[in-house]
Backbone and ligand atoms as CSV (ligand in chain L), in Angstrom:
chain,resi,resn,atom,element,x,y,z
A,1,MET,N,N,-31.715,-35.982,35.158
A,1,MET,CA,C,-31.875,-36.422,33.716
A,1,MET,C,C,-30.856,-35.687,32.864
A,2,SER,N,N,-30.110,-36.488,32.067
A,2,SER,CA,C,-29.103,-35.838,31.278
A,2,SER,C,C,-29.883,-35.104,30.038
A,3,ILE,N,N,-29.158,-34.240,29.375
A,3,ILE,CA,C,-29.919,-33.462,28.263
A,3,ILE,C,C,-30.336,-34.453,27.123
A,4,LEU,N,N,-29.459,-35.457,26.860
A,4,LEU,CA,C,-29.828,-36.542,25.885
A,4,LEU,C,C,-31.059,-37.246,26.296
A,5,ASP,N,N,-31.197,-37.658,27.511
A,5,ASP,CA,C,-32.253,-38.351,28.101
A,5,ASP,C,C,-33.596,-37.489,27.925
A,6,ALA,N,N,-33.346,-36.281,28.189
A,6,ALA,CA,C,-34.580,-35.317,28.092
A,6,ALA,C,C,-35.077,-35.223,26.561
A,7,ILE,N,N,-33.987,-35.167,25.691
A,7,ILE,CA,C,-34.314,-35.067,24.184
A,7,ILE,C,C,-35.062,-36.317,23.861
A,8,LEU,N,N,-34.658,-37.490,24.147
A,8,LEU,CA,C,-35.164,-38.751,23.782
A,8,LEU,C,C,-36.575,-38.949,24.319
A,9,LYS,N,N,-36.788,-38.334,25.455
A,9,LYS,CA,C,-38.139,-38.312,26.115
A,9,LYS,C,C,-39.090,-37.555,25.317
A,10,LYS,N,N,-38.625,-36.283,24.985
A,10,LYS,CA,C,-39.467,-35.304,24.065
A,10,LYS,C,C,-39.768,-35.995,22.786
A,11,ASN,N,N,-38.672,-36.724,22.287
A,11,ASN,CA,C,-38.834,-37.269,20.969
A,11,ASN,C,C,-39.898,-38.359,20.867
A,12,GLN,N,N,-40.170,-39.000,21.923
A,12,GLN,CA,C,-41.163,-40.021,22.016
A,12,GLN,C,C,-42.538,-39.408,21.803
A,13,GLU,N,N,-42.734,-38.305,22.415
A,13,GLU,CA,C,-43.991,-37.499,22.145
A,13,GLU,C,C,-44.002,-36.920,20.741
A,14,PHE,N,N,-42.972,-36.489,20.305
A,14,PHE,CA,C,-42.775,-35.884,18.953
A,14,PHE,C,C,-43.270,-36.800,17.790
A,15,VAL,N,N,-42.713,-38.017,17.859
A,15,VAL,CA,C,-43.008,-38.867,16.667
A,15,VAL,C,C,-44.445,-39.358,16.707
A,16,LYS,N,N,-45.260,-39.148,17.718
A,16,LYS,CA,C,-46.594,-39.527,17.851
A,16,LYS,C,C,-47.400,-38.685,16.848
A,17,THR,N,N,-46.943,-37.546,16.661
A,17,THR,CA,C,-47.739,-36.651,15.729
A,17,THR,C,C,-46.985,-36.215,14.530
A,18,TYR,N,N,-45.769,-36.615,14.418
A,18,TYR,CA,C,-44.862,-36.291,13.342
A,18,TYR,C,C,-45.419,-36.591,11.954
A,19,GLN,N,N,-45.465,-35.750,10.952
A,19,GLN,CA,C,-45.940,-36.064,9.637
A,19,GLN,C,C,-44.767,-35.615,8.744
A,20,ASN,N,N,-44.126,-36.794,8.093
A,20,ASN,CA,C,-43.176,-36.583,7.127
A,20,ASN,C,C,-43.498,-35.867,5.931
A,21,PRO,N,N,-43.101,-34.577,5.656
A,21,PRO,CA,C,-43.348,-33.890,4.410
A,21,PRO,C,C,-42.896,-34.552,3.141
A,22,ASP,N,N,-42.028,-35.633,3.129
A,22,ASP,CA,C,-41.628,-36.414,2.043
A,22,ASP,C,C,-41.072,-35.470,1.083
A,23,LEU,N,N,-40.111,-34.691,1.485
A,23,LEU,CA,C,-39.340,-33.856,0.508
A,23,LEU,C,C,-38.338,-34.697,-0.355
A,24,LYS,N,N,-38.536,-34.614,-1.621
A,24,LYS,CA,C,-37.718,-35.506,-2.615
A,24,LYS,C,C,-36.288,-34.842,-2.676
A,25,ARG,N,N,-35.298,-35.752,-2.764
A,25,ARG,CA,C,-33.948,-35.379,-2.666
A,25,ARG,C,C,-33.582,-34.422,-3.990
A,26,GLY,N,N,-34.096,-34.822,-4.993
A,26,GLY,CA,C,-33.798,-34.035,-6.255
A,26,GLY,C,C,-34.538,-32.720,-6.255
A,27,ASP,N,N,-35.442,-32.463,-5.524
A,27,ASP,CA,C,-36.313,-31.131,-5.495
A,27,ASP,C,C,-35.743,-30.131,-4.498
A,28,ILE,N,N,-34.898,-30.535,-3.720
A,28,ILE,CA,C,-34.460,-29.565,-2.620
A,28,ILE,C,C,-32.962,-29.301,-2.875
A,29,PRO,N,N,-32.505,-28.080,-2.385
A,29,PRO,CA,C,-33.418,-27.040,-1.901
A,29,PRO,C,C,-34.149,-26.306,-3.042
A,30,SER,N,N,-35.432,-26.070,-2.757
A,30,SER,CA,C,-36.287,-25.599,-3.763
A,30,SER,C,C,-35.871,-24.278,-4.429
A,31,GLN,N,N,-35.273,-23.341,-3.546
A,31,GLN,CA,C,-34.758,-22.016,-3.933
A,31,GLN,C,C,-33.409,-22.042,-4.539
A,32,LYS,N,N,-32.759,-23.206,-4.573
A,32,LYS,CA,C,-31.389,-23.380,-4.999
A,32,LYS,C,C,-30.538,-22.253,-4.285
A,33,LEU,N,N,-30.772,-22.144,-3.091
A,33,LEU,CA,C,-30.194,-21.164,-2.161
A,33,LEU,C,C,-29.359,-21.841,-1.086
A,34,ALA,N,N,-28.209,-21.223,-0.852
A,34,ALA,CA,C,-27.377,-21.787,0.434
A,34,ALA,C,C,-27.200,-20.509,1.330
A,35,VAL,N,N,-27.432,-20.714,2.606
A,35,VAL,CA,C,-27.245,-19.574,3.530
A,35,VAL,C,C,-26.037,-19.994,4.481
A,36,LEU,N,N,-25.139,-18.994,4.486
A,36,LEU,CA,C,-23.949,-19.075,5.486
A,36,LEU,C,C,-24.071,-18.229,6.514
A,37,THR,N,N,-24.331,-18.827,7.734
A,37,THR,CA,C,-24.461,-17.851,8.726
A,37,THR,C,C,-23.745,-18.357,10.010
A,38,CYS,N,N,-24.047,-17.649,11.143
A,38,CYS,CA,C,-23.212,-18.081,12.409
A,38,CYS,C,C,-23.829,-19.152,13.196
A,39,ILE,N,N,-23.120,-19.772,14.093
A,39,ILE,CA,C,-23.510,-20.716,15.005
A,39,ILE,C,C,-24.358,-20.282,16.103
A,40,ASP,N,N,-24.577,-18.919,16.267
A,40,ASP,CA,C,-25.271,-18.314,17.374
A,40,ASP,C,C,-26.654,-19.076,17.482
A,41,ALA,N,N,-26.915,-19.572,18.595
A,41,ALA,CA,C,-28.291,-20.349,18.856
A,41,ALA,C,C,-29.515,-19.434,18.825
A,42,ARG,N,N,-29.206,-18.120,19.018
A,42,ARG,CA,C,-30.397,-17.096,18.869
A,42,ARG,C,C,-30.871,-17.059,17.472
A,43,LEU,N,N,-30.118,-17.494,16.475
A,43,LEU,CA,C,-30.520,-17.542,15.058
A,43,LEU,C,C,-31.426,-18.650,14.733
A,44,ASP,N,N,-31.406,-19.736,15.576
A,44,ASP,CA,C,-32.037,-20.884,15.133
A,44,ASP,C,C,-33.691,-20.710,14.905
A,45,GLY,N,N,-34.155,-21.138,13.674
A,45,GLY,CA,C,-35.491,-20.970,13.463
A,45,GLY,C,C,-35.993,-19.497,13.098
A,46,VAL,N,N,-35.581,-18.563,13.864
A,46,VAL,CA,C,-35.998,-17.126,13.560
A,46,VAL,C,C,-35.433,-16.618,12.295
A,47,LEU,N,N,-34.255,-17.072,11.911
A,47,LEU,CA,C,-33.670,-16.478,10.688
A,47,LEU,C,C,-34.419,-17.054,9.405
A,48,GLN,N,N,-34.711,-18.328,9.554
A,48,GLN,CA,C,-35.660,-18.932,8.396
A,48,GLN,C,C,-36.918,-18.113,8.255
A,49,GLU,N,N,-37.531,-17.907,9.403
A,49,GLU,CA,C,-38.766,-17.218,9.438
A,49,GLU,C,C,-38.676,-15.776,9.010
A,50,ALA,N,N,-37.647,-15.014,9.361
A,50,ALA,CA,C,-37.365,-13.654,9.034
A,50,ALA,C,C,-37.172,-13.666,7.441
A,51,MET,N,N,-36.628,-14.619,6.877
A,51,MET,CA,C,-36.326,-14.905,5.380
A,51,MET,C,C,-37.535,-15.382,4.664
A,52,GLY,N,N,-38.625,-15.730,5.338
A,52,GLY,CA,C,-39.707,-16.439,4.600
A,52,GLY,C,C,-39.356,-17.775,4.100
A,53,LEU,N,N,-38.515,-18.432,4.734
A,53,LEU,CA,C,-38.027,-19.733,4.174
A,53,LEU,C,C,-38.691,-20.887,4.938
A,54,GLN,N,N,-39.143,-21.948,4.151
A,54,GLN,CA,C,-39.602,-23.123,4.822
A,54,GLN,C,C,-38.559,-24.260,4.755
A,55,ARG,N,N,-38.858,-25.218,5.441
A,55,ARG,CA,C,-37.956,-26.527,5.332
A,55,ARG,C,C,-37.817,-27.017,3.951
A,56,GLY,N,N,-36.610,-27.186,3.653
A,56,GLY,CA,C,-36.377,-27.745,2.265
A,56,GLY,C,C,-36.103,-26.675,1.168
A,57,ASP,N,N,-36.401,-25.316,1.551
A,57,ASP,CA,C,-36.057,-24.232,0.565
A,57,ASP,C,C,-34.626,-23.864,0.417
A,58,ALA,N,N,-33.703,-24.158,1.389
A,58,ALA,CA,C,-32.264,-23.756,1.401
A,58,ALA,C,C,-31.447,-24.579,2.132
A,59,VAL,N,N,-30.294,-24.631,1.848
A,59,VAL,CA,C,-29.143,-25.241,2.650
A,59,VAL,C,C,-28.651,-24.240,3.701
A,60,PHE,N,N,-28.664,-24.468,4.927
A,60,PHE,CA,C,-28.087,-23.700,5.938
A,60,PHE,C,C,-26.759,-24.176,6.358
A,61,ILE,N,N,-25.659,-23.333,6.220
A,61,ILE,CA,C,-24.271,-23.729,6.691
A,61,ILE,C,C,-23.993,-22.894,7.830
A,62,LYS,N,N,-23.514,-23.340,8.887
A,62,LYS,CA,C,-23.148,-22.546,10.060
A,62,LYS,C,C,-21.737,-22.693,10.714
A,63,THR,N,N,-21.080,-21.561,10.551
A,63,THR,CA,C,-19.700,-21.365,11.214
A,63,THR,C,C,-19.602,-20.136,12.084
A,64,ALA,N,N,-18.772,-20.465,13.102
A,64,ALA,CA,C,-18.546,-19.304,14.084
A,64,ALA,C,C,-18.249,-17.956,13.302
A,65,GLY,N,N,-19.183,-17.104,13.464
A,65,GLY,CA,C,-18.932,-15.718,12.886
A,65,GLY,C,C,-19.229,-15.670,11.356
A,66,ASN,N,N,-19.880,-16.800,10.878
A,66,ASN,CA,C,-19.993,-16.870,9.339
A,66,ASN,C,C,-18.777,-16.667,8.622
A,67,ASN,N,N,-17.618,-17.252,9.158
A,67,ASN,CA,C,-16.259,-17.077,8.562
A,67,ASN,C,C,-16.045,-18.407,7.855
A,68,LEU,N,N,-15.064,-18.369,7.004
A,68,LEU,CA,C,-14.834,-19.579,6.254
A,68,LEU,C,C,-13.247,-19.845,6.262
A,69,ASN,N,N,-12.934,-21.122,6.752
A,69,ASN,CA,C,-11.518,-21.421,6.643
A,69,ASN,C,C,-11.514,-22.636,5.569
A,70,TYR,N,N,-10.298,-23.208,5.441
A,70,TYR,CA,C,-10.189,-24.190,4.316
A,70,TYR,C,C,-11.214,-25.357,4.566
A,71,GLY,N,N,-11.299,-25.870,5.820
A,71,GLY,CA,C,-12.232,-27.007,6.172
A,71,GLY,C,C,-13.666,-26.618,6.015
A,72,GLU,N,N,-13.976,-25.418,6.399
A,72,GLU,CA,C,-15.432,-24.979,6.268
A,72,GLU,C,C,-15.797,-24.775,4.790
A,73,MET,N,N,-14.878,-24.472,4.020
A,73,MET,CA,C,-15.178,-24.306,2.637
A,73,MET,C,C,-15.714,-25.513,1.909
A,74,ARG,N,N,-15.330,-26.608,2.565
A,74,ARG,CA,C,-15.731,-27.920,2.033
A,74,ARG,C,C,-17.319,-28.166,2.145
A,75,SER,N,N,-17.853,-27.639,3.201
A,75,SER,CA,C,-19.359,-27.766,3.325
A,75,SER,C,C,-20.026,-26.856,2.167
A,76,VAL,N,N,-19.475,-25.676,1.995
A,76,VAL,CA,C,-19.963,-24.703,0.878
A,76,VAL,C,C,-19.862,-25.230,-0.285
A,77,LEU,N,N,-18.667,-25.831,-0.756
A,77,LEU,CA,C,-18.524,-26.403,-2.015
A,77,LEU,C,C,-19.494,-27.619,-2.245
A,78,THR,N,N,-19.686,-28.464,-1.225
A,78,THR,CA,C,-20.501,-29.531,-1.271
A,78,THR,C,C,-21.949,-29.064,-1.533
A,79,ALA,N,N,-22.401,-28.110,-0.873
A,79,ALA,CA,C,-23.712,-27.634,-1.076
A,79,ALA,C,C,-23.889,-27.052,-2.463
A,80,ILE,N,N,-22.971,-26.285,-2.918
A,80,ILE,CA,C,-22.928,-25.711,-4.372
A,80,ILE,C,C,-23.108,-26.778,-5.386
A,81,TYR,N,N,-22.175,-27.755,-5.228
A,81,TYR,CA,C,-22.194,-28.768,-6.356
A,81,TYR,C,C,-23.193,-30.012,-6.175
A,82,LYS,N,N,-23.528,-30.258,-4.935
A,82,LYS,CA,C,-24.335,-31.439,-4.639
A,82,LYS,C,C,-25.739,-30.997,-4.839
A,83,TYR,N,N,-26.028,-29.768,-4.421
A,83,TYR,CA,C,-27.451,-29.345,-4.460
A,83,TYR,C,C,-27.789,-28.275,-5.609
A,84,ASP,N,N,-26.843,-28.102,-6.462
A,84,ASP,CA,C,-26.882,-27.163,-7.591
A,84,ASP,C,C,-27.345,-25.737,-7.149
A,85,ILE,N,N,-26.640,-25.300,-6.164
A,85,ILE,CA,C,-26.898,-24.050,-5.526
A,85,ILE,C,C,-26.513,-22.833,-6.582
A,86,LYS,N,N,-27.610,-21.905,-6.687
A,86,LYS,CA,C,-27.340,-20.754,-7.617
A,86,LYS,C,C,-26.939,-19.473,-6.945
A,87,THR,N,N,-27.421,-19.355,-5.644
A,87,THR,CA,C,-27.242,-18.155,-4.797
A,87,THR,C,C,-26.804,-18.521,-3.560
A,88,LEU,N,N,-25.818,-17.799,-3.078
A,88,LEU,CA,C,-25.256,-18.090,-1.709
A,88,LEU,C,C,-25.385,-16.747,-0.888
A,89,LEU,N,N,-26.041,-16.785,0.263
A,89,LEU,CA,C,-26.255,-15.586,0.930
A,89,LEU,C,C,-25.430,-15.646,2.318
A,90,VAL,N,N,-24.554,-14.811,2.582
A,90,VAL,CA,C,-23.824,-14.709,3.763
A,90,VAL,C,C,-24.476,-13.784,4.717
A,91,VAL,N,N,-24.894,-14.396,5.903
A,91,VAL,CA,C,-25.689,-13.569,6.809
A,91,VAL,C,C,-24.866,-13.344,8.167
A,92,GLY,N,N,-24.512,-12.063,8.353
A,92,GLY,CA,C,-23.894,-11.612,9.578
A,92,GLY,C,C,-24.888,-11.197,10.573
A,93,HIS,N,N,-24.681,-11.049,11.906
A,93,HIS,CA,C,-25.725,-10.679,12.659
A,93,HIS,C,C,-25.311,-9.781,13.764
A,94,GLU,N,N,-26.239,-9.060,14.328
A,94,GLU,CA,C,-26.125,-8.124,15.543
A,94,GLU,C,C,-25.499,-9.005,16.730
A,95,ASP,N,N,-24.711,-8.254,17.463
A,95,ASP,CA,C,-24.188,-8.842,18.810
A,95,ASP,C,C,-23.486,-10.315,18.499
A,96,CYS,N,N,-22.792,-10.384,17.521
A,96,CYS,CA,C,-22.066,-11.560,17.231
A,96,CYS,C,C,-20.963,-11.867,18.201
A,97,GLY,N,N,-20.943,-12.993,18.818
A,97,GLY,CA,C,-19.811,-13.309,19.726
A,97,GLY,C,C,-18.473,-13.219,19.271
A,98,MET,N,N,-18.295,-13.490,17.961
A,98,MET,CA,C,-17.002,-13.316,17.355
A,98,MET,C,C,-16.546,-11.916,17.267
A,99,GLY,N,N,-17.363,-11.016,17.483
A,99,GLY,CA,C,-17.078,-9.645,17.414
A,99,GLY,C,C,-16.690,-8.932,18.615
A,100,TRP,N,N,-16.935,-9.786,19.746
A,100,TRP,CA,C,-16.592,-9.117,21.145
A,100,TRP,C,C,-15.568,-9.946,22.009
A,101,TRP,N,N,-15.047,-11.067,21.437
A,101,TRP,CA,C,-14.079,-11.914,22.172
A,101,TRP,C,C,-12.755,-11.179,21.975
A,102,GLY,N,N,-11.885,-11.388,22.925
A,102,GLY,CA,C,-10.507,-10.807,22.877
A,102,GLY,C,C,-9.550,-12.056,23.235
A,103,GLU,N,N,-8.310,-11.851,22.762
A,103,GLU,CA,C,-7.266,-12.733,22.880
A,103,GLU,C,C,-7.156,-13.137,24.362
A,104,THR,N,N,-7.042,-12.177,25.316
A,104,THR,CA,C,-6.945,-12.449,26.608
A,104,THR,C,C,-7.958,-13.409,27.261
A,105,GLU,N,N,-9.241,-12.900,26.960
A,105,GLU,CA,C,-10.326,-13.678,27.407
A,105,GLU,C,C,-10.422,-15.104,26.998
A,106,LEU,N,N,-10.051,-15.235,25.579
A,106,LEU,CA,C,-10.009,-16.588,24.918
A,106,LEU,C,C,-9.077,-17.436,25.770
A,107,ARG,N,N,-7.773,-17.035,25.863
A,107,ARG,CA,C,-6.818,-17.770,26.500
A,107,ARG,C,C,-7.267,-18.136,27.957
A,108,LYS,N,N,-7.794,-17.191,28.819
A,108,LYS,CA,C,-8.247,-17.494,30.110
A,108,LYS,C,C,-9.339,-18.443,30.219
A,109,ILE,N,N,-10.309,-18.464,29.233
A,109,ILE,CA,C,-11.400,-19.554,29.189
A,109,ILE,C,C,-10.849,-20.895,28.920
A,110,MET,N,N,-9.889,-21.052,27.933
A,110,MET,CA,C,-9.312,-22.284,27.563
A,110,MET,C,C,-8.566,-22.761,28.711
A,111,LEU,N,N,-7.819,-22.020,29.394
A,111,LEU,CA,C,-7.042,-22.530,30.575
A,111,LEU,C,C,-7.964,-23.018,31.693
A,112,GLU,N,N,-9.041,-22.291,31.961
A,112,GLU,CA,C,-9.985,-22.770,32.993
A,112,GLU,C,C,-10.674,-24.106,32.530
A,113,ARG,N,N,-10.783,-24.359,31.141
A,113,ARG,CA,C,-11.257,-25.685,30.741
A,113,ARG,C,C,-10.244,-26.723,30.634
A,114,GLY,N,N,-9.096,-26.415,31.155
A,114,GLY,CA,C,-8.075,-27.495,31.288
A,114,GLY,C,C,-7.173,-27.673,30.198
A,115,ILE,N,N,-7.106,-26.741,29.232
A,115,ILE,CA,C,-6.157,-26.720,28.161
A,115,ILE,C,C,-4.735,-26.376,28.729
A,116,LYS,N,N,-3.725,-27.085,28.203
A,116,LYS,CA,C,-2.386,-26.910,28.778
A,116,LYS,C,C,-1.882,-25.638,28.194
A,117,LYS,N,N,-1.030,-24.889,29.072
A,117,LYS,CA,C,-0.345,-23.702,28.647
A,117,LYS,C,C,0.487,-23.938,27.340
A,118,GLU,N,N,1.197,-25.071,27.437
A,118,GLU,CA,C,2.099,-25.416,26.261
A,118,GLU,C,C,1.331,-25.457,24.959
A,119,ALA,N,N,0.105,-25.963,25.039
A,119,ALA,CA,C,-0.712,-26.172,23.764
A,119,ALA,C,C,-1.103,-24.801,23.347
A,120,LEU,N,N,-1.279,-23.774,24.214
A,120,LEU,CA,C,-1.580,-22.481,23.789
A,120,LEU,C,C,-0.470,-21.705,23.219
A,121,GLU,N,N,0.705,-22.150,23.779
A,121,GLU,CA,C,1.984,-21.357,23.090
A,121,GLU,C,C,2.160,-21.582,21.680
A,122,GLU,N,N,1.530,-22.745,21.112
A,122,GLU,CA,C,1.675,-22.989,19.714
A,122,GLU,C,C,0.958,-21.916,18.853
A,123,TYR,N,N,0.060,-21.144,19.529
A,123,TYR,CA,C,-0.747,-20.205,18.788
A,123,TYR,C,C,-0.381,-18.778,19.065
A,124,ASP,N,N,0.138,-18.083,18.017
A,124,ASP,CA,C,0.530,-16.643,18.355
A,124,ASP,C,C,-0.687,-15.885,18.557
A,125,ASN,N,N,-1.697,-16.087,17.746
A,125,ASN,CA,C,-2.828,-15.210,17.784
A,125,ASN,C,C,-4.220,-16.110,17.762
A,126,ILE,N,N,-4.648,-16.506,18.851
A,126,ILE,CA,C,-5.902,-17.379,18.719
A,126,ILE,C,C,-7.067,-16.618,18.237
A,127,GLU,N,N,-7.054,-15.362,18.577
A,127,GLU,CA,C,-8.230,-14.489,18.219
A,127,GLU,C,C,-8.297,-14.452,16.597
A,128,MET,N,N,-7.120,-14.428,15.978
A,128,MET,CA,C,-6.988,-14.258,14.585
A,128,MET,C,C,-7.389,-15.583,13.976
A,129,TRP,N,N,-6.801,-16.706,14.653
A,129,TRP,CA,C,-7.015,-18.093,14.257
A,129,TRP,C,C,-8.487,-18.388,14.254
A,130,LEU,N,N,-9.229,-17.873,15.206
A,130,LEU,CA,C,-10.552,-18.198,15.274
A,130,LEU,C,C,-11.525,-17.435,14.474
A,131,GLY,N,N,-10.936,-16.387,13.768
A,131,GLY,CA,C,-11.517,-15.517,13.009
A,131,GLY,C,C,-12.391,-14.401,13.700
A,132,CYS,N,N,-11.968,-13.965,14.757
A,132,CYS,CA,C,-12.729,-12.815,15.478
A,132,CYS,C,C,-12.598,-11.539,14.656
A,133,PHE,N,N,-13.557,-10.620,14.808
A,133,PHE,CA,C,-13.551,-9.414,14.033
A,133,PHE,C,C,-14.267,-8.382,14.782
A,134,THR,N,N,-14.097,-7.148,14.335
A,134,THR,CA,C,-14.641,-5.996,15.031
A,134,THR,C,C,-15.938,-5.440,14.317
A,135,ASP,N,N,-16.134,-5.729,13.151
A,135,ASP,CA,C,-17.215,-5.142,12.299
A,135,ASP,C,C,-17.911,-6.327,11.610
A,136,ALA,N,N,-19.147,-6.571,12.040
A,136,ALA,CA,C,-19.892,-7.751,11.518
A,136,ALA,C,C,-20.243,-7.529,10.053
A,137,ARG,N,N,-20.490,-6.370,9.571
A,137,ARG,CA,C,-20.858,-6.082,8.167
A,137,ARG,C,C,-19.594,-6.226,7.444
A,138,GLN,N,N,-18.450,-5.686,7.851
A,138,GLN,CA,C,-17.347,-5.725,7.032
A,138,GLN,C,C,-16.708,-7.217,7.004
A,139,ASN,N,N,-17.112,-7.910,8.065
A,139,ASN,CA,C,-16.816,-9.452,8.135
A,139,ASN,C,C,-17.523,-10.199,6.979
A,140,VAL,N,N,-18.795,-9.794,6.783
A,140,VAL,CA,C,-19.591,-10.364,5.786
A,140,VAL,C,C,-18.932,-10.095,4.376
A,141,ILE,N,N,-18.543,-8.903,4.170
A,141,ILE,CA,C,-17.792,-8.494,2.878
A,141,ILE,C,C,-16.541,-9.343,2.793
A,142,SER,N,N,-15.705,-9.540,3.788
A,142,SER,CA,C,-14.589,-10.240,3.762
A,142,SER,C,C,-14.806,-11.798,3.375
A,143,THR,N,N,-15.852,-12.384,4.049
A,143,THR,CA,C,-16.226,-13.661,3.656
A,143,THR,C,C,-16.509,-13.894,2.148
A,144,ILE,N,N,-17.316,-12.933,1.618
A,144,ILE,CA,C,-17.720,-12.917,0.374
A,144,ILE,C,C,-16.470,-12.796,-0.647
A,145,GLU,N,N,-15.652,-11.859,-0.353
A,145,GLU,CA,C,-14.305,-11.714,-1.059
A,145,GLU,C,C,-13.621,-13.051,-1.145
A,146,LYS,N,N,-13.405,-13.779,0.095
A,146,LYS,CA,C,-12.856,-14.937,0.233
A,146,LYS,C,C,-13.472,-16.066,-0.799
A,147,LEU,N,N,-14.657,-16.004,-0.779
A,147,LEU,CA,C,-15.406,-16.995,-1.564
A,147,LEU,C,C,-15.192,-16.742,-2.931
A,148,ARG,N,N,-15.293,-15.518,-3.313
A,148,ARG,CA,C,-15.204,-15.168,-4.741
A,148,ARG,C,C,-13.904,-15.331,-5.237
A,149,ALA,N,N,-12.769,-15.285,-4.459
A,149,ALA,CA,C,-11.454,-15.493,-4.715
A,149,ALA,C,C,-10.951,-17.087,-4.873
A,150,TYR,N,N,-11.864,-17.805,-4.342
A,150,TYR,CA,C,-11.488,-19.315,-4.199
A,150,TYR,C,C,-11.592,-19.876,-5.578
A,151,SER,N,N,-10.614,-20.679,-5.847
A,151,SER,CA,C,-10.493,-21.319,-7.238
A,151,SER,C,C,-11.497,-22.243,-7.579
A,152,LEU,N,N,-12.257,-22.845,-6.586
A,152,LEU,CA,C,-13.299,-23.811,-6.952
A,152,LEU,C,C,-14.599,-23.226,-6.672
A,153,THR,N,N,-14.891,-21.977,-6.666
A,153,THR,CA,C,-16.137,-21.289,-6.599
A,153,THR,C,C,-16.582,-20.995,-8.071
A,154,PRO,N,N,-17.666,-21.523,-8.489
A,154,PRO,CA,C,-18.084,-21.339,-9.882
A,154,PRO,C,C,-18.492,-19.856,-10.177
A,155,ALA,N,N,-18.030,-19.309,-11.340
A,155,ALA,CA,C,-18.264,-17.870,-11.585
A,155,ALA,C,C,-19.710,-17.552,-11.748
A,156,ASP,N,N,-20.638,-18.480,-12.001
A,156,ASP,CA,C,-22.000,-18.162,-12.149
A,156,ASP,C,C,-22.829,-18.223,-10.767
A,157,LEU,N,N,-22.078,-18.404,-9.728
A,157,LEU,CA,C,-22.817,-18.307,-8.544
A,157,LEU,C,C,-23.036,-16.942,-7.891
A,158,GLU,N,N,-24.170,-16.553,-7.837
A,158,GLU,CA,C,-24.481,-15.224,-7.179
A,158,GLU,C,C,-24.157,-15.297,-5.716
A,159,ILE,N,N,-23.232,-14.357,-5.288
A,159,ILE,CA,C,-22.960,-14.303,-3.773
A,159,ILE,C,C,-23.385,-12.900,-3.224
A,160,ARG,N,N,-24.170,-12.954,-2.203
A,160,ARG,CA,C,-24.765,-11.755,-1.653
A,160,ARG,C,C,-24.571,-11.726,-0.148
A,161,GLY,N,N,-24.646,-10.632,0.487
A,161,GLY,CA,C,-24.444,-10.553,1.991
A,161,GLY,C,C,-25.422,-9.644,2.681
A,162,VAL,N,N,-25.993,-10.093,3.735
A,162,VAL,CA,C,-26.940,-9.221,4.607
A,162,VAL,C,C,-26.448,-9.307,6.094
A,163,TYR,N,N,-27.054,-8.310,6.812
A,163,TYR,CA,C,-26.827,-8.225,8.275
A,163,TYR,C,C,-28.172,-8.375,8.757
A,164,PHE,N,N,-28.274,-9.229,9.827
A,164,PHE,CA,C,-29.507,-9.639,10.522
A,164,PHE,C,C,-29.604,-8.999,11.910
A,165,SER,N,N,-30.489,-8.143,12.179
A,165,SER,CA,C,-30.732,-7.447,13.534
A,165,SER,C,C,-31.520,-8.421,14.341
A,166,LEU,N,N,-31.012,-9.049,15.458
A,166,LEU,CA,C,-31.666,-9.939,16.318
A,166,LEU,C,C,-32.749,-9.138,17.052
A,167,SER,N,N,-32.442,-7.811,17.348
A,167,SER,CA,C,-33.358,-7.145,18.104
A,167,SER,C,C,-34.582,-6.748,17.384
A,168,SER,N,N,-34.431,-6.309,16.062
A,168,SER,CA,C,-35.572,-5.871,15.287
A,168,SER,C,C,-36.261,-6.814,14.400
A,169,GLY,N,N,-35.282,-7.838,14.003
A,169,GLY,CA,C,-35.706,-8.808,12.975
A,169,GLY,C,C,-35.495,-8.346,11.547
A,170,HIS,N,N,-34.909,-7.186,11.481
A,170,HIS,CA,C,-34.746,-6.623,10.219
A,170,HIS,C,C,-33.540,-6.974,9.368
A,171,ILE,N,N,-33.605,-7.325,8.174
A,171,ILE,CA,C,-32.465,-7.895,7.284
A,171,ILE,C,C,-32.040,-6.764,6.366
A,172,GLU,N,N,-30.838,-6.431,6.586
A,172,GLU,CA,C,-30.226,-5.224,5.757
A,172,GLU,C,C,-29.086,-5.743,4.690
A,173,PRO,N,N,-29.320,-5.259,3.534
A,173,PRO,CA,C,-28.370,-5.806,2.541
A,173,PRO,C,C,-27.012,-5.169,2.804
A,174,VAL,N,N,-25.951,-5.919,2.685
A,174,VAL,CA,C,-24.571,-5.485,2.954
A,174,VAL,C,C,-23.752,-5.379,1.547
A,175,LEU,N,N,-23.890,-6.400,0.793
A,175,LEU,CA,C,-23.399,-6.444,-0.619
A,175,LEU,C,C,-24.153,-7.324,-1.519
L,1,ZN,ZN,ZN,-22.395,-14.749,15.547
């Protein structure tokens, strides 16, 4: 059975007891909060719980290493203006994959997945292009600085940063 087949099978069971909370479009996110965090699957569900947030309280935006490039900024700006976001929280986390990948390993993995050598030659520094970093807390600060410097970020937006420990569940303020 493929993963999608398994999901569809599970979903047939899910809809039998599903209760639509009927969240109204204009009322959400109720905390006027957007959270920018990492794509790491270990954060799913547990981060909301650690922050005491319920479905509909906040907009969650996920990028690799909670970094922002031009394209990713589009989602942040859409959230801010479409959902009247007043606070943006950047959440870095313990053991982030973007903190321990290296250029050599990246190139090796891509070649193994069938990417042509010539295609890789177009990139001087894939590590930098993907936004790898060495310090997750410093990376949160860098993302916030990028957001604050962006010409389309409103001055009244409160931007804060935290570091989430996957092992202890503790949330530590960074900025
Ligand atoms: Zn991560």
